[in-house]
N, C-alpha and C positions, 0 to 999 in steps of 0.2 A: 579571289582575294586571299591573302595570306592569313592563316589562322594563328592566334596567339596561344592556343591550347593544344597540347599533344598528350595523349594518354601515357601515363606513367613517367612523363618528363617533368622533373621538379628541380628548380634551382633556388637556393636560399643562401645569400652571402654570409649569413650568420651561423650556418650549420657547419660545425667543425669537421664532420666527416666529409662533407663536400669540399670545404676549403682546403683540407689536406691534399686533395688531388681533384681539382675542379675540371681538368681538361676533358675527361670523357663526357661530362655533362655539357660542357661548352661546345664540344664537337656535335653532340646531338642537337643542341640549340641552333647551331649554324645550319645544320642539315634539315631539321624538322620545324623549327620555330625561330627564324631569324629575328622576328619581333615577338618576344616572349612576355607573358603577363603572369605575375604571381598574385593570387588572390589573398593569400595570408597577410602579406605586407603591403599589398596594393602598389606594386611598382611594375614598370615595363623595363625590358632590357634588349639592347642590340648587341649582337655577337659577331657579325661578319665584318671583315675589314672595310669594305666599301662604305658601310653604314657608319661605323665608328670613326673612320678617318674623315668622313664628311661632316659628322656632327660634333666632334671634339672642338673645332674652332667656331662652331655656330652658336656664339654666346647670345645672339638675339633671341633664339628660341630656347636653348638649353643653358640655363643660368647657373652660375656658381655662387651668387650672392647670398644664398640661403644655406650654403654648405656644399661640400663635394664628397661627403660620405652620407650614406642613407640615414644613419642614426641622427646626425645633426639636422638634416632636412626634416625628418619625421618628428623631431622634437620641437620644431617650430620656434627656436630661440633666435634672438638677435645676436649676430656675430659682431664682436668688437672690431673697430677699425684697425687696420694694420695686418690682418691675416689675408695676404693677397691671394692665397689659394681659394679663399671664400669671398672673392670680390669680382665684380664685373666692371667693364669700362663705363664711365671715364675714370672712376675712382681707382680701379685696378691699374690703369695706365699711369696714373699719377704716382702711385706707390711703387710700381715696377721700375719706373725710371729712376727713382731714388735708389732702390736696391741694386740696379745695374751699375750704379756708380760705386757700390760697395764691393761687388764681385768683379773686380777689375782684372785684366790679364796680368798686370804687374803683381797683384797680390796672389793670384793663383800660381804664378811661376815661383814665387817665393815659398809657397807652402810645400811644394813637392819634396825638397830635401828634408824638411821637417817630418813629413809623412813617412819618408824612408827611415828616418831616425826612430820614429815611434815604432815602426814595424820591427826594426832590429832590437829595440829594447824589450819587446814582448816575445819575440821569436828566439833570440839567442839563448835565453835560459832554458828553452825547450829542446836544445840541440841533442841531448842524450835521451829524450823521452821517446817512448814507444807509441804514445798517443797523446792527444790533447783535444780540447773542445775548440773547434774553429770559430765558434761564435763567442764564447766567454773569454777565450784567451787572445783572440785577435779581432774578429768581426765587430764586436761591441766596443773594442778598445780604440781602434784607429779613428773611426769617425768622431768619437767622443773627444779624443785628444786634438784632432784637427779643428773641429768646430769650437772647442774650448779655447784653443789658441786664437782663432779668428775673432771670437767675441771678447776675449780678454778675461775669461773666467779662470781663477786659480786652479791648478791641476789637482790640488787636494779636494776640491769641491765638485769636480767634473763628474765623477762616478755617481754621486748622490743625485745630481740633476738628471743624468741619463736615466737612472733607475726610477726616479720619481715620475719623469715624463713618460717613460715606457709603461709604468704601472697605471698611469692615468688613462692611456688609450687601450690597454689590454682588456680582452674579454675573458671572463672566467666561466661563462656558460654560453652554449651555442644558441643564443637567442638575442633578440633585440634588447639593447641597453640604452635607456634614455640619456640624453646629454642635457645638462643644465647650464645656465649662464655662469654658475659658480665653477663649473669645470674649466671654462676659459680663464676666469679670474684667478683660480688657484694655480693654473699653469703659468700664467705670466707673473704672478706675485713671487714666484720662486726667484725671480731676477731683480726684485725691487731693491734689495740692499746693494747688489753689485752696481746697479744703475746709479744710485745715489752716491756711492763711493767714487765711481768713475767720473761723475759730474765734477767732483772736486779734485780728481787726480787723472786728468786726461792722458791718453796714451795712443799708440798707433794700433788701434783695434776697432772692431765694428761698433761696439757700444759707444765709443767716443765719436765716431763718425755719425752715428744716428743722433746723438745728443747735439751735435753741431749742425746737422743737416737742416736745410730749409726747402720747403716745397712750395710750388706756385699753385695757388688756388683762387679762383674767381678774380684773376688779375693782380693779386697781391701775393707776397711771399710770407711764410710764417714758419717758425720752428715746429718740430713734431711735439705733440703733447706727450706727457709722461706715459700715458696709456698706450699711445702708438709706439713709443720706443720699447716699452715692455712687451707689447704684442709682437713686434718685429723680432725682438730677441728670442722670445719663446718659440716663434714659428721657425726661425733659422735653426735653433738648437734641436727642436723636435724632428723636423723634416730631414735635416742633414744627418742626424744620428740613425733614425730608423731605416730609411730606405737603403743606405749604403751598407749597413750591417746585414740586411737581408740579401743584398746583392753579393756580398763576399761569401755568405753561406751557400747561395745557389752556385757560385763558381766552384766551391769545393765539392758540392754534390755532383754537379753535371760532369765535371772533369774526372771524378772518380768513376762515374758510369761510362765514360768514353776514354779509356786509357790510351788508345791509339792516337786520338787527337791531342791528348795531354802530352804524349811523347813528342809530337810535332812542335808543341810550344817549348818544351825543354830544349829541343834542338835549335829553335829559332824564335827568340823573344820578339822579333818584329811582328809575329803573328798574334801577339797577345791583344793589342787593341781590337782587332777584328773578332777575336774570340770573346772578348767582353761584350761587344755589341750583340753577338749571337746569344750569349747567356741572357742579356737583357730582353731579347726577342723571345727566347724560349721559356724563360722564367721571369716574368715581369714582377719586380718587388711591389709595385703599386698597380694591380691589374684591373681595378674596378673604379670608375669615375662616376659619381652620382651627380645628377643635375635636376634642377627644378624647372618644370616646363612653364615658360612665361606666357604662352598663349596657345590656343587650340592649334594643332599642327597635324599635317598629314604625314603618315609614315607607313610605308609598305601596305597601302590600301586601307589603313585604319586612321581614325581621328584620335589623336592623343589629347585628352582634355587639359586645358589650362589648370595648373596646380598639381599635376601628376609628378611622380618621381620617375626619372629615366636613368637607368644604369648603362653606361657606355663601357663595354667589356673589352678594354684594350688588350688585356692578357689573352682573351680568346681571339681577337682580331689578329694578333701577332702570329697565330698558328693557322690562320684560315688558308686552306689549300687552294682556294680560288685566287688568292694573291701570292702565296708562297708555295711553289712546287714542293710537294712532300713536306708540308709545313710542320708536321709533328716530329720531324727528324732534326736532331742537333747536328750542325755542320759549321765548324769554325771558318770555313772558306765561303760561306754563303754570301757575305758582303751585301746584306740587304738592310734597308732602313726599317725602323720599327716604330711603334707607338708608345713605348714604355716611358718616355719623357713628355708625352702629351703632344698636342698640336696647337698652333695658333697662339692666341694671347696668353694662354696658360702654359706654354712650353716651359719646362723646368729651368729655373734660373741657375740651379746648382748642378746642372748636368755635367759641365766640364770638371767641376770639383769631384763629383761622384766617379766619373770615368778615371780621373787621375788616381784617386785613392784605390780603386779596384785594380788598376794596372800595376801600381807600385806594390800593393799587397800580394798580387799573384806573382810578380817577379821575385819578390823576397821569399815567398813560399817555395817556388820552383827551384830557386838557387840553393835551398837547403834540403828539400825533400822532393825529388822528381817523381815519386810514387806515393800514393796513399789510397786507402779505401775507407768507407764510412761504416761505423758501427751503428746500424739503424736501430738495434735493440736499445741503445742508450740515447737515441735522437728524439727530439720533440719539436713540433711546430709551435710557433708563436701565433696567437690569434688576435687580430685587431680589426676594426672597421675600415682601416685606411691602407694598411700594408699587409703583405703576405710573405712568409718565409720561416726559416728555422730559428727557433729560440735556443736550441741546443743541438750541436752537430759534432759528436766525437769522431775523430778520424784516427786511423792507425797509419803511422808513417813508416817508410822504409827506404 
């Protein structure tokens, strides 16, 4: 029978030292304790590809309805309707169908030229600079501008919303931080005035679409409640900003550490999409998915009790050597699928948008600076319960 305890093996998703570089711990978990148990916080974790890929879509057992981060699950709060990340079918399917009508191919195609314009606006003034912060000057700007445009938020207000949202999820200490119902309410109330104004001034944006949307429920159709509209808006703004910002930072870091592969991209931009997929595999911006165990279940020879918390470590699974040959090595030619956008009913709705923004950002960077390195003395990781990545990443360009 597999053991969940291994001497001196400790994994804590709130520990900043571990979060800065979790891969050595995750590798030990895969090898020594593929079903891991943490007594301090009372959670289980799966780290191998075969387990994570199997259980991510298994919503019957591993539920999202009580949250998909451990702090939300452990806080035991009721999540407001509209946060589809924190929902299970059938409610999740109802809300996902609505948002799929919002993230249309037509709208995504229209956004790419704007994203490129946003990149040029922030990068052109840096043309003569010897260095700049890839996060502050670009990574945190582009998703904010794109999501702001999509939602219909005035550009003058976008930075404040991004910073407030980021501050709400940020961790200041490497330990558990309880989440309250007010946390959700404060996050979506940021958008209350915009929603009310947009109700009287409709436009071609997501807020207007949400205000006009009707969903079918129990055989009848109804408009979204104001709380649902607010929650949808808050979720799109938060999720779209954070993960893509971290992805852009990881692109800068990983390509600085692999200059030969970066040179291949400079010579052939058609390799960029594959390179972005490999960055997503190698450095997942959202590497830990928490689930509530809905009923007693068997896992690797043990019974996981109903009510437990299970962490599905997709960031670890992405490097599992049992699935990816030499999985700890970065290779833009790998051409392998990954779990960074999830699996099954919770596959990321914004994946196409994130991929497009990352591709355009990398094209614009490489067009201006074919070489750079990272000033790690000035770099700093951002710590949250939901995403992982750089909060500050100064690069020296040449």
